[in-house]
C-alpha positions, 0 to 999 in steps of 0.5 A: 515517485510512488502514487499514494492511495487515499480515502476521504471521510467527510459528511458534507458533500460540498467539501468532499467534492472540493477535496476530490478535485484537489486530490485529482489535480495532484499527480502523487495522489490517487483516490480510492474512496470518498464518503461519510463515516459509517460502519460500511465505510470504515470496513471498505477503508480498512480493506483498501489498505490506503496510504492517506486518510482525510478525515472530518470530525463532526459527522452524524453517524460516526464521528471522526475519533470513532472512525479512527478508533475502528481502523485496523490499518495505519495510514497518514491521517490528515484531519479536515475540520471547521473546529480548532478545538479538536486539534489537541485530541486529534494529535493525541491519535498521532495524526499527521496534520490538522487542516482547519477549514477553509484551507488553501491549496498551499496549506493542503500541499504542505500537509501532503508533503509532510504525509509523504515524508512521514510515510517514507520515514516509517517505511525506512524504519521497518526491519528486513522481512526474514523467511526461514526455508530448508535448502540442502537439508539445512535451515536457511534464513532468506531476506524477502527483500532480496528475492528476485522471483520464485519459479515452479520446479514440479514438487519444488520451487526455486527461489532466485536471489541476486547472490544465488538460487535456492531449491525448496520443497514446496508447492507454489500456492504454499510458498506464495502464502508464506511470502505474504507480502503485497510486493509479491505477485504470482503472475503465471502458474509457474512464477512469483515475482518481487514487484520491487525488482521488475526492471521493465515489462509489457503485456506479454512478459516482465523482465528481472535481471535479463530474465523474461518472465511470462504474464498470465492474461488474468494477471495483466490488469492487476500487474498494471495497477500494482506497478503504478502504485509501487516505488 
């Protein structure tokens, strides 16, 4: 199962520590950020592209609703509050769940299960990503999810899918920008791969459909992290 990236925004250091410990014990969760609400923490959370946000409401510098309003990403939000009166307003923000403090481990796990199910449901509803390219002087529409890898060929790139290959006039840098998806990573000067298609790998190469593709030393750590967080 995918490891879901999390952030905690909570004013109480005691409550933050409690949540950190609970998250640490859950094999499906990985904590990336834990702090009180502020302009700085809001910017960091937006940059992290987290999956789940555990959010308090009553905080001195910025309250939970102000924090929600400033988000530019769309994580599953689980409110953690001591005051039930915020529940109605919270659900108007389309939060995933509302945990009333103190909550039990059982209640926390139920909220996580709900968030995971909702995240998967949202992902399934996303339309296929299309990329229009010119191949053999014709415009071709590629399904990005079906791309296995991209290989550099001088002034061209070869886009390899399960059905066929496409030779496209483009630099690797330009084509990598066009892909613009977190599922693709340039692991070598001559290769971009679809992380969803990786079948096995070590620190020298990855394998996709019996094709061994070399890995640049500079990309090993990033590749480890990304493959650990993808379904």
